[in-house]
C-alpha positions as CSV (number, residue, x, y, z in Angstrom):
1,X,243.5,29.4,64.8
2,X,240.6,26.9,64.2
3,X,237.2,27.6,62.5
4,X,234.4,26.2,64.1
5,X,231.4,24.4,61.7
6,X,227.8,24.8,63.8
7,X,226.2,21.1,63.8
8,X,223.9,21.0,61.0
9,X,219.9,19.9,62.6
10,X,220.4,16.0,62.4
11,X,217.6,15.6,60.3
12,X,218.8,18.4,57.6
13,X,221.8,15.9,57.6
14,X,219.1,12.7,57.2
15,X,217.8,14.3,54.2
16,X,221.0,15.2,51.9
17,X,222.5,12.1,53.0
18,X,219.4,10.2,51.4
19,X,219.4,12.4,48.4
20,X,222.5,11.6,47.9
21,X,221.5,7.8,48.1
22,X,218.7,8.1,45.4
23,X,219.8,7.6,42.2
24,X,216.7,9.1,40.6
25,X,217.8,12.6,43.1
26,X,221.2,12.6,41.6
27,X,220.6,11.7,38.2
28,X,218.3,14.6,37.4
29,X,220.3,17.3,39.4
30,X,222.1,19.9,37.3
31,X,224.8,19.0,38.4
32,X,227.9,17.0,36.0
33,X,230.7,17.2,38.5
34,X,228.3,14.9,40.8
35,X,226.8,12.5,38.1
36,X,230.1,11.8,37.1
37,X,231.9,11.9,40.6
38,X,234.0,8.5,40.9
39,X,234.4,8.3,44.0
40,X,231.7,8.5,46.8
41,X,230.2,11.7,47.9
42,X,230.0,12.8,51.1
43,X,228.4,15.9,52.5
44,X,231.0,18.2,54.5
45,X,231.3,21.8,56.0
46,X,227.4,22.7,56.9
47,X,227.1,25.9,56.6
48,X,223.6,28.2,58.3
49,X,223.0,29.8,55.2
50,X,221.4,33.7,56.5
51,X,219.9,36.0,54.4
52,X,220.4,40.0,54.5
53,X,216.7,40.7,54.0
54,X,216.8,44.8,54.8
55,X,219.5,47.2,56.3
56,X,217.6,49.8,58.3
57,X,218.5,52.9,57.9
58,X,220.2,52.8,61.9
59,X,222.2,50.5,60.0
60,X,221.0,47.4,61.3
61,X,221.0,44.0,59.8
62,X,217.5,42.5,59.7
63,X,218.8,38.7,58.8
64,X,216.5,35.3,59.3
65,X,218.0,31.7,58.7
66,X,217.1,30.4,55.2
67,X,218.5,27.1,55.3
68,X,221.8,24.7,55.6
69,X,224.0,24.4,52.8
70,X,226.6,21.2,53.0
71,X,229.9,21.1,50.1
72,X,229.7,17.6,48.4
73,X,233.2,16.0,48.6
74,X,234.2,13.8,46.0
75,X,237.6,12.8,46.3
76,X,240.0,15.2,47.3
77,X,237.8,18.2,46.6
78,X,233.9,19.6,46.4
79,X,232.2,19.1,43.4
80,X,228.9,20.5,44.5
81,X,226.7,21.0,47.2
82,X,223.1,20.7,48.5
83,X,220.9,22.8,50.3
84,X,218.1,22.5,52.9
85,X,215.2,24.6,54.1
86,X,213.2,24.6,56.5
87,X,209.5,24.0,55.7
88,X,206.4,23.7,58.0
89,X,206.9,19.7,58.1
90,X,210.2,20.6,59.3
91,X,213.6,20.2,57.3
92,X,213.6,19.0,53.3
93,X,216.2,18.6,50.6
94,X,216.1,21.4,48.3
95,X,218.5,20.6,46.1
96,X,222.2,19.6,44.5
97,X,224.4,22.4,42.5
98,X,227.7,23.5,41.4
99,X,229.0,26.3,40.2
100,X,232.0,29.1,41.0
101,X,230.7,29.4,44.6
102,X,231.8,25.5,45.5
103,X,235.5,27.0,44.9
104,X,234.8,29.9,46.0
105,X,233.8,29.2,49.4
106,X,236.4,26.4,49.5
107,X,239.6,29.1,49.7
108,X,237.3,31.3,52.3
109,X,237.4,28.7,54.6
110,X,240.8,28.0,54.6
111,X,241.1,31.7,54.3
112,X,239.2,31.7,57.6
113,X,241.6,29.0,59.1
114,X,244.7,31.2,58.8
115,X,243.3,34.4,60.7
116,X,244.5,34.3,64.4
117,X,241.1,34.8,66.1
118,X,238.4,31.7,66.1
119,X,235.7,32.2,64.1
120,X,232.0,30.3,63.7
121,X,231.5,30.0,60.1
122,X,228.5,30.9,58.6
123,X,226.9,32.2,54.8
124,X,225.1,35.7,54.5
125,X,223.3,35.9,51.2
126,X,222.6,39.0,50.6
127,X,220.1,38.3,47.4
128,X,219.6,42.9,46.5
129,X,223.0,42.8,45.0
130,X,223.4,38.5,43.8
131,X,226.0,38.4,47.0
132,X,227.3,35.6,49.3
133,X,229.7,35.7,51.6
134,X,231.8,33.8,54.1
135,X,229.7,35.2,57.8
136,X,232.6,34.9,60.3
137,X,231.1,35.5,63.4
138,X,233.0,36.0,66.1
139,X,231.1,34.0,69.1
140,X,232.2,30.3,68.5
141,X,229.6,29.2,70.8
142,X,226.0,30.7,69.2
143,X,223.8,28.9,67.8
144,X,224.2,28.9,64.2
145,X,220.7,29.1,63.2
146,X,220.4,32.5,65.3
147,X,221.7,36.3,65.3
148,X,222.9,38.6,63.3
149,X,225.9,40.5,62.0
150,X,228.0,42.3,65.1
151,X,229.9,45.5,64.0
152,X,233.6,43.2,64.5
153,X,232.7,39.4,62.5
154,X,234.1,39.4,59.5
155,X,232.6,39.2,56.0
156,X,234.7,37.2,53.4
157,X,232.8,38.3,50.0
158,X,233.1,35.0,47.3
159,X,233.4,35.1,44.0
160,X,232.4,36.2,42.1
161,X,231.7,39.3,44.3
162,X,229.7,42.6,42.2
163,X,231.0,45.1,40.5
164,X,233.6,47.4,43.5
165,X,233.4,44.8,46.1
166,X,236.3,42.4,46.3
167,X,236.1,38.7,46.7
168,X,238.6,37.3,49.2
169,X,239.3,40.2,51.0
170,X,238.0,39.6,54.6
171,X,235.9,43.1,55.8
172,X,234.7,44.3,59.3
173,X,231.1,44.2,58.7
174,X,231.3,48.3,60.1
175,X,233.5,48.7,57.3
176,X,230.9,46.5,54.5
177,X,227.6,47.1,55.8
178,X,227.8,51.4,54.7
179,X,228.9,49.8,51.2
180,X,226.3,47.6,51.0
181,X,223.7,50.0,52.1
182,X,224.6,52.5,49.6
183,X,224.4,49.7,47.1
184,X,220.9,48.2,48.3
185,X,219.1,51.6,48.7
186,X,217.4,52.6,45.8
187,X,218.6,56.1,44.3
188,X,216.2,58.3,44.9
189,X,214.0,59.9,41.7
190,X,215.3,63.2,40.3
191,X,212.8,65.4,39.5
192,X,212.6,66.6,35.5
193,X,214.9,69.0,34.7
194,X,213.4,73.1,33.6
C-alpha cells in the first residue's frame, strides 16, 4: 500500500533549501557525506518529528511537535538529514546531520511501503530512552503536525534501538507503549536493609 508523507510547511522547506544553497551552512555542517557529495543535494521525504514527553499512569502518551526532518538525497541515496524547528518567528533551519538513523529511516520507510494497509509516516522520539521510531499513523488524512499515537498505529524502532527492543520490528502502539512505560518510569527506591 502507498505510504503517505504529510506535506511539510512551505517555510520549513524553504529554510532547508536556503541552507543547502549556502556554501557556509554546508561547509560548516558536521556531515562529511554532505560536504563531499558529487551530485546535487535535495531535500526529500519530510517527516514531522513528534516527541513523547511523558506517558501517563493511564498509559496515555503526551506528544508534541518538535520540528520537521528532511532526508537529503544526493544521487541514489540519502547522505544526510536536515532538521527544522518552530520558533516564535516561524520555521527555522536547525542543523544538518548524518549517522545510523539516516539509513535506518530509509529502511523503515521501505518496510512500511510493503505493508498491506496505508499509513501516514511520522517520526516519534522518546528522549528518555534515546530512541527514535517511525510512527505509522492509521489516519492518512490527518494533519501530520498534530495528534497522538493511537493504540492501532504502528511504531517501527529505528536502529540503534535500546537494548531489549528489536529495531525494524513494527509493533502496535498498544504493544510497545507498556514496554516504554516500564523503561521510562524510574524504579522505586528501596529502603535500606535491616
